[in-house]
C-alpha positions as a Markdown table, in Angstrom:
| # | Residue | x | y | z |
|---|---|---|---|---|
| 1 | Unk | 22.8 | -6.2 | -19.6 |
| 2 | Unk | 23.6 | -6.9 | -16.0 |
| 3 | Unk | 23.2 | -10.4 | -14.5 |
| 4 | Unk | 21.0 | -11.1 | -11.5 |
| 5 | Unk | 23.9 | -11.6 | -9.1 |
| 6 | Unk | 25.2 | -9.2 | -6.5 |
| 7 | Unk | 28.4 | -7.4 | -7.4 |
| 8 | Unk | 29.2 | -5.3 | -4.4 |
| 9 | Unk | 32.3 | -3.9 | -6.0 |
| 10 | Unk | 30.4 | -2.3 | -8.9 |
| 11 | Unk | 29.8 | 1.3 | -9.7 |
| 12 | Unk | 26.3 | 2.4 | -8.6 |
| 13 | Unk | 26.5 | 5.9 | -10.1 |
| 14 | Unk | 24.1 | 5.8 | -13.0 |
| 15 | Unk | 21.4 | 8.1 | -14.4 |
| 16 | Unk | 18.5 | 7.7 | -11.9 |
| 17 | Unk | 15.9 | 8.5 | -14.7 |
| 18 | Unk | 17.3 | 6.2 | -17.4 |
| 19 | Unk | 16.0 | 2.6 | -17.3 |
| 20 | Unk | 18.6 | -0.2 | -17.4 |
| 21 | Unk | 18.0 | -3.9 | -17.5 |
| 22 | Unk | 18.8 | -6.8 | -15.2 |
| 23 | Unk | 18.6 | -10.4 | -16.5 |
| 24 | Unk | 16.8 | -12.6 | -14.0 |
| 25 | Unk | 16.2 | -16.3 | -14.4 |
| 26 | Unk | 17.8 | -19.0 | -16.4 |
| 27 | Unk | 17.4 | -20.3 | -20.0 |
| 28 | Unk | 13.9 | -19.9 | -21.3 |
| 29 | Unk | 12.7 | -18.4 | -18.0 |
| 30 | Unk | 15.1 | -15.4 | -18.3 |
| 31 | Unk | 13.4 | -12.0 | -18.4 |
| 32 | Unk | 14.7 | -8.4 | -18.7 |
| 33 | Unk | 13.7 | -6.5 | -15.6 |
| 34 | Unk | 13.8 | -2.7 | -16.1 |
| 35 | Unk | 15.2 | -0.6 | -13.2 |
| 36 | Unk | 16.2 | 3.0 | -12.4 |
| 37 | Unk | 18.9 | 3.6 | -9.7 |
| 38 | Unk | 19.9 | 6.7 | -7.9 |
| 39 | Unk | 23.4 | 6.6 | -6.5 |
| 40 | Unk | 24.0 | 7.4 | -2.8 |
| 41 | Unk | 25.8 | 10.6 | -1.9 |
| 42 | Unk | 27.1 | 8.9 | 1.2 |
| 43 | Unk | 24.0 | 8.7 | 3.3 |
| 44 | Unk | 22.8 | 5.3 | 4.6 |
| 45 | Unk | 20.5 | 3.5 | 4.6 |
| 46 | Unk | 19.4 | 3.4 | 1.0 |
| 47 | Unk | 15.8 | 2.9 | -0.3 |
| 48 | Unk | 14.2 | 0.2 | -2.4 |
| 49 | Unk | 10.8 | 0.4 | -4.0 |
| 50 | Unk | 8.5 | -2.6 | -4.4 |
| 51 | Unk | 5.4 | -1.6 | -6.4 |
| 52 | Unk | 1.9 | -3.0 | -6.6 |
| 53 | Unk | 0.0 | -5.3 | -8.9 |
| 54 | Unk | -0.1 | -3.8 | -12.4 |
| 55 | Unk | 1.8 | -0.7 | -11.1 |
| 56 | Unk | 5.2 | 0.5 | -12.3 |
| 57 | Unk | 8.3 | 2.4 | -11.2 |
| 58 | Unk | 6.9 | 5.7 | -12.7 |
| 59 | Unk | 4.1 | 5.9 | -10.1 |
| 60 | Unk | 3.4 | 9.0 | -8.1 |
| 61 | Unk | 4.7 | 7.5 | -4.8 |
| 62 | Unk | 7.9 | 6.1 | -6.5 |
| 63 | Unk | 8.6 | 9.5 | -8.0 |
| 64 | Unk | 8.1 | 11.3 | -4.6 |
| 65 | Unk | 10.6 | 8.9 | -3.0 |
| 66 | Unk | 13.1 | 9.4 | -5.8 |
| 67 | Unk | 13.0 | 13.2 | -5.2 |
| 68 | Unk | 13.2 | 12.7 | -1.4 |
| 69 | Unk | 16.3 | 10.4 | -1.9 |
| 70 | Unk | 18.0 | 13.0 | -4.2 |
| 71 | Unk | 17.4 | 15.7 | -1.6 |
| 72 | Unk | 18.8 | 13.5 | 1.3 |
| 73 | Unk | 21.7 | 12.0 | -0.6 |
| 74 | Unk | 20.3 | 8.5 | -0.3 |
| 75 | Unk | 20.5 | 5.7 | -2.9 |
| 76 | Unk | 17.2 | 4.6 | -4.4 |
| 77 | Unk | 16.3 | 1.6 | -6.4 |
| 78 | Unk | 13.0 | 1.2 | -8.3 |
| 79 | Unk | 12.2 | -1.5 | -10.9 |
| 80 | Unk | 9.3 | -3.0 | -12.8 |
| 81 | Unk | 8.4 | -6.6 | -12.3 |
| 82 | Unk | 8.3 | -8.7 | -15.4 |
| 83 | Unk | 5.1 | -8.0 | -17.4 |
| 84 | Unk | 5.0 | -4.5 | -15.8 |
| 85 | Unk | 6.1 | -1.1 | -17.1 |
| 86 | Unk | 9.3 | -1.2 | -19.2 |
| 87 | Unk | 10.2 | -4.8 | -18.2 |
| 88 | Unk | 10.0 | -7.8 | -20.6 |
| 89 | Unk | 7.7 | -10.7 | -20.3 |
| 90 | Unk | 3.9 | -11.2 | -20.4 |
| 91 | Unk | 1.9 | -10.0 | -17.4 |
| 92 | Unk | -0.2 | -13.2 | -17.6 |
| 93 | Unk | 2.9 | -15.3 | -16.9 |
| 94 | Unk | 3.5 | -13.5 | -13.6 |
| 95 | Unk | 3.3 | -15.2 | -10.2 |
| 96 | Unk | 4.3 | -14.3 | -6.7 |
| 97 | Unk | 7.3 | -16.7 | -7.0 |
| 98 | Unk | 8.4 | -15.0 | -10.2 |
| 99 | Unk | 8.1 | -11.5 | -8.9 |
| 100 | Unk | 9.7 | -12.4 | -5.6 |
| 101 | Unk | 12.7 | -13.9 | -7.5 |
| 102 | Unk | 13.0 | -10.6 | -9.4 |
| 103 | Unk | 12.8 | -8.6 | -6.2 |
| 104 | Unk | 15.5 | -10.6 | -4.5 |
| 105 | Unk | 17.7 | -10.5 | -7.6 |
| 106 | Unk | 17.4 | -6.7 | -7.9 |
| 107 | Unk | 17.9 | -6.2 | -4.2 |
| 108 | Unk | 21.1 | -8.3 | -4.1 |
| 109 | Unk | 22.6 | -7.1 | -7.4 |
| 110 | Unk | 21.8 | -3.4 | -7.4 |
| 111 | Unk | 22.1 | -2.2 | -3.8 |
| 112 | Unk | 24.8 | -2.1 | -1.2 |
| 113 | Unk | 24.6 | -1.9 | 2.5 |
| 114 | Unk | 21.5 | -1.5 | 4.7 |
| 115 | Unk | 18.2 | -0.6 | 2.9 |
| 116 | Unk | 14.7 | 0.6 | 3.8 |
| 117 | Unk | 12.3 | -1.4 | 1.7 |
| 118 | Unk | 9.1 | 0.5 | 0.7 |
| 119 | Unk | 6.3 | -1.8 | -0.5 |
| 120 | Unk | 3.0 | -0.7 | -1.9 |
| 121 | Unk | -0.1 | -3.0 | -2.0 |
| 122 | Unk | 1.3 | -6.3 | -3.5 |
| 123 | Unk | 4.7 | -4.9 | -2.9 |
| 124 | Unk | 4.0 | -5.0 | 0.8 |
| 125 | Unk | 3.5 | -8.8 | 0.6 |
| 126 | Unk | 6.7 | -9.1 | -1.5 |
| 127 | Unk | 8.6 | -7.0 | 1.0 |
| 128 | Unk | 7.7 | -9.4 | 3.9 |
| 129 | Unk | 8.5 | -12.4 | 1.7 |
| 130 | Unk | 11.9 | -10.8 | 0.8 |
| 131 | Unk | 12.6 | -10.3 | 4.5 |
| 132 | Unk | 11.9 | -14.0 | 5.1 |
| 133 | Unk | 14.3 | -15.0 | 2.3 |
| 134 | Unk | 17.0 | -12.6 | 3.6 |
| 135 | Unk | 16.6 | -14.2 | 7.1 |
| 136 | Unk | 17.0 | -17.7 | 5.7 |
| 137 | Unk | 20.2 | -16.7 | 3.8 |
| 138 | Unk | 21.8 | -14.8 | 6.8 |
| 139 | Unk | 21.4 | -11.4 | 5.1 |
| 140 | Unk | 19.3 | -9.6 | 7.7 |
| 141 | Unk | 21.9 | -6.9 | 8.2 |
| 142 | Unk | 20.8 | -5.6 | 4.8 |
| 143 | Unk | 17.4 | -4.6 | 6.2 |
| 144 | Unk | 17.3 | -1.3 | 8.0 |
| 145 | Unk | 13.5 | -0.8 | 8.0 |
| 146 | Unk | 10.3 | -1.3 | 6.1 |
| 147 | Unk | 7.5 | 1.1 | 5.1 |
| 148 | Unk | 4.4 | -0.6 | 3.8 |
| 149 | Unk | 1.4 | 1.2 | 2.1 |
| 150 | Unk | -1.9 | -0.7 | 2.1 |
| 151 | Unk | 0.0 | -4.0 | 2.3 |
| 152 | Unk | -1.9 | -6.7 | 0.3 |
| 153 | Unk | -0.5 | -9.6 | 2.2 |
| 154 | Unk | -1.9 | -12.9 | 0.9 |
| 155 | Unk | -4.1 | -11.0 | -1.5 |
| 156 | Unk | -4.5 | -13.8 | -4.0 |
| 157 | Unk | -6.2 | -15.9 | -1.3 |
| 158 | Unk | -7.5 | -13.6 | 1.4 |
| 159 | Unk | -8.8 | -10.8 | -0.8 |
| 160 | Unk | -9.2 | -12.1 | -4.3 |
| 161 | Unk | -10.2 | -15.7 | -4.0 |
| 162 | Unk | -12.2 | -15.3 | -0.8 |
| 163 | Unk | -14.4 | -12.6 | -2.4 |
| 164 | Unk | -14.6 | -14.0 | -5.9 |
| 165 | Unk | -18.0 | -15.1 | -7.3 |
| 166 | Unk | -18.6 | -18.7 | -8.3 |
| 167 | Unk | -18.5 | -17.5 | -11.9 |
| 168 | Unk | -15.1 | -15.9 | -11.4 |
| 169 | Unk | -13.8 | -19.0 | -9.6 |
| 170 | Unk | -14.9 | -21.3 | -12.4 |
| 171 | Unk | -13.3 | -19.0 | -15.0 |
| 172 | Unk | -10.0 | -19.1 | -13.1 |
| 173 | Unk | -10.0 | -22.9 | -12.5 |
| 174 | Unk | -11.5 | -24.1 | -15.8 |
| 175 | Unk | -10.5 | -21.4 | -18.3 |
| 176 | Unk | -7.2 | -20.5 | -16.5 |
| 177 | Unk | -8.0 | -16.8 | -16.4 |
| 178 | Unk | -10.5 | -14.2 | -15.2 |
| 179 | Unk | -10.6 | -10.6 | -16.4 |
| 180 | Unk | -12.0 | -8.0 | -14.0 |
| 181 | Unk | -12.7 | -4.4 | -14.8 |
| 182 | Unk | -10.4 | -2.0 | -12.9 |
| 183 | Unk | -10.8 | 1.5 | -11.5 |
| 184 | Unk | -7.1 | 2.1 | -12.2 |
| 185 | Unk | -6.8 | 1.1 | -15.8 |
| 186 | Unk | -8.8 | 1.1 | -19.1 |
| 187 | Unk | -7.8 | -2.5 | -19.5 |
| 188 | Unk | -9.2 | -5.2 | -17.2 |
| 189 | Unk | -7.1 | -6.8 | -14.5 |
| 190 | Unk | -6.1 | -10.4 | -15.4 |
| 191 | Unk | -6.0 | -13.0 | -12.7 |
| 192 | Unk | -4.8 | -16.5 | -13.7 |
| 193 | Unk | -5.0 | -19.9 | -12.2 |
| 194 | Unk | -1.2 | -19.9 | -11.9 |
| 195 | Unk | -1.3 | -16.7 | -9.9 |
| 196 | Unk | -3.8 | -18.1 | -7.4 |
| 197 | Unk | -2.2 | -21.5 | -7.0 |
| 198 | Unk | 1.3 | -20.1 | -6.8 |
| 199 | Unk | 0.2 | -17.6 | -4.2 |
| 200 | Unk | -0.8 | -20.4 | -1.9 |
| 201 | Unk | 2.8 | -21.3 | -1.6 |
| 202 | Unk | 3.6 | -17.9 | 0.0 |
| 203 | Unk | 0.8 | -17.3 | 2.4 |
| 204 | Unk | 1.9 | -15.5 | 5.6 |
| 205 | Unk | -1.2 | -14.9 | 7.7 |
| 206 | Unk | -1.5 | -18.5 | 9.0 |
| 207 | Unk | 1.2 | -17.8 | 11.5 |
| 208 | Unk | 3.6 | -15.2 | 13.0 |
| 209 | Unk | 4.6 | -12.6 | 10.4 |
| 210 | Unk | 8.2 | -11.3 | 10.7 |
| 211 | Unk | 9.7 | -8.2 | 9.1 |
| 212 | Unk | 12.9 | -8.6 | 11.1 |
| 213 | Unk | 13.2 | -4.8 | 11.2 |
| 214 | Unk | 11.3 | -1.6 | 12.4 |
| 215 | Unk | 8.2 | -1.3 | 10.3 |
| 216 | Unk | 5.7 | 1.5 | 9.5 |
| 217 | Unk | 2.4 | 0.8 | 7.9 |
| 218 | Unk | 0.1 | 3.4 | 6.2 |
| 219 | Unk | -3.5 | 2.3 | 5.5 |
| 220 | Unk | -6.4 | 4.2 | 4.1 |
| 221 | Unk | -9.8 | 3.6 | 5.8 |
| 222 | Unk | -11.6 | 4.1 | 2.5 |
| 223 | Unk | -9.5 | 1.6 | 0.6 |
| 224 | Unk | -11.9 | -0.6 | -1.4 |
| 225 | Unk | -9.2 | -3.0 | -2.5 |
| 226 | Unk | -7.3 | -3.7 | 0.8 |
| 227 | Unk | -9.8 | -3.0 | 3.6 |
| 228 | Unk | -8.2 | -1.4 | 6.7 |
| 229 | Unk | -9.2 | -4.4 | 8.7 |
| 230 | Unk | -6.8 | -6.4 | 6.6 |
| 231 | Unk | -4.0 | -4.2 | 7.9 |
| 232 | Unk | -5.2 | -4.7 | 11.5 |
| 233 | Unk | -5.0 | -8.5 | 10.9 |
| 234 | Unk | -1.5 | -8.2 | 9.6 |
| 235 | Unk | -0.4 | -6.1 | 12.7 |
| 236 | Unk | -2.0 | -8.8 | 15.0 |
| 237 | Unk | 0.2 | -11.4 | 13.3 |
| 238 | Unk | 3.3 | -9.2 | 13.8 |
| 239 | Unk | 3.2 | -9.4 | 17.6 |
| 240 | Unk | 7.0 | -9.8 | 17.9 |
| 241 | Unk | 7.9 | -6.9 | 15.7 |
| 242 | Unk | 8.4 | -3.2 | 16.2 |
| 243 | Unk | 5.5 | -2.0 | 14.0 |
| 244 | Unk | 3.5 | 1.2 | 13.9 |
| 245 | Unk | 0.2 | 1.4 | 12.0 |
| 246 | Unk | -1.2 | 4.8 | 10.8 |
| 247 | Unk | -4.8 | 4.8 | 9.6 |
| 248 | Unk | -5.8 | 7.6 | 7.2 |
| 249 | Unk | -9.5 | 8.1 | 7.8 |
| 250 | Unk | -10.3 | 9.5 | 4.3 |
| 251 | Unk | -7.5 | 7.7 | 2.5 |
| 252 | Unk | -8.1 | 5.4 | -0.5 |
| 253 | Unk | -5.9 | 2.6 | -1.9 |
| 254 | Unk | -3.4 | 4.7 | -3.7 |
| 255 | Unk | -2.6 | 7.1 | -0.9 |
| 256 | Unk | -1.0 | 9.4 | -3.4 |
| 257 | Unk | -2.4 | 12.8 | -2.4 |
| 258 | Unk | 0.2 | 15.4 | -1.2 |
| 259 | Unk | -0.8 | 14.8 | 2.4 |
| 260 | Unk | -0.5 | 11.0 | 2.0 |
| 261 | Unk | 3.0 | 11.4 | 0.4 |
| 262 | Unk | 4.0 | 13.6 | 3.3 |
| 263 | Unk | 3.0 | 10.8 | 5.7 |
| 264 | Unk | 5.0 | 8.3 | 3.7 |
| 265 | Unk | 8.1 | 10.4 | 3.7 |
| 266 | Unk | 7.8 | 11.1 | 7.4 |
| 267 | Unk | 7.6 | 7.3 | 8.0 |
| 268 | Unk | 10.7 | 6.8 | 5.9 |
| 269 | Unk | 12.4 | 9.6 | 7.9 |
| 270 | Unk | 11.5 | 7.9 | 11.1 |
| 271 | Unk | 13.1 | 4.6 | 9.9 |
| 272 | Unk | 16.2 | 6.3 | 8.6 |
């Protein structure tokens, strides 16, 4: 098992379809984060996938990017947050802090050189938080661009808590958990008090939002989970950035149709 520290002298040539594991955290907080990594054939920048809440690295969009990376000779890293997909840990223990720590560890340990970060839904929020951490540590040269799909920035507060019923809020605060039926899974989505309270430590929309790199945003106008006006609000807060927003009039939250995937790959091409 690899440790969650960068080793830029390591061999990145591994089977892109075979999950490996990265240890993140210390002592009892250590978790096994599953990842797949496609080696670069010499093209730069590479690509890093940050998935959404309850999604995993086997999603349609991640698969399309992997094929694209193989055709272009670009490196590609995708992984599952703890409690997701093939990774260890309980989903109910997940928080934005925890998943951000895993994103940073994977980015630093498993990639080399400049990268385009592709973030979907919650992954869009994590991508911007990752950029902030890289700026703080003097690593902005590692960011070549950012492609965000329906970025759910501040979703725990601005989308979930703001729209929750009093019954749901009481369940979260008094019982510690609220289970909501999902259109994307047979099992209900689980929202915990820890997720809500931890999310408040990472809110971005109260001030200027910085990606520190050219950014392309794709947003469906029929998205019931992240309304397109939320994307407009994000762009308004990115006044100092080079950002382009593409609204897909009949697009849903997933944006996984062939025509949506083509738009995504075009956005990545433009950044690369």
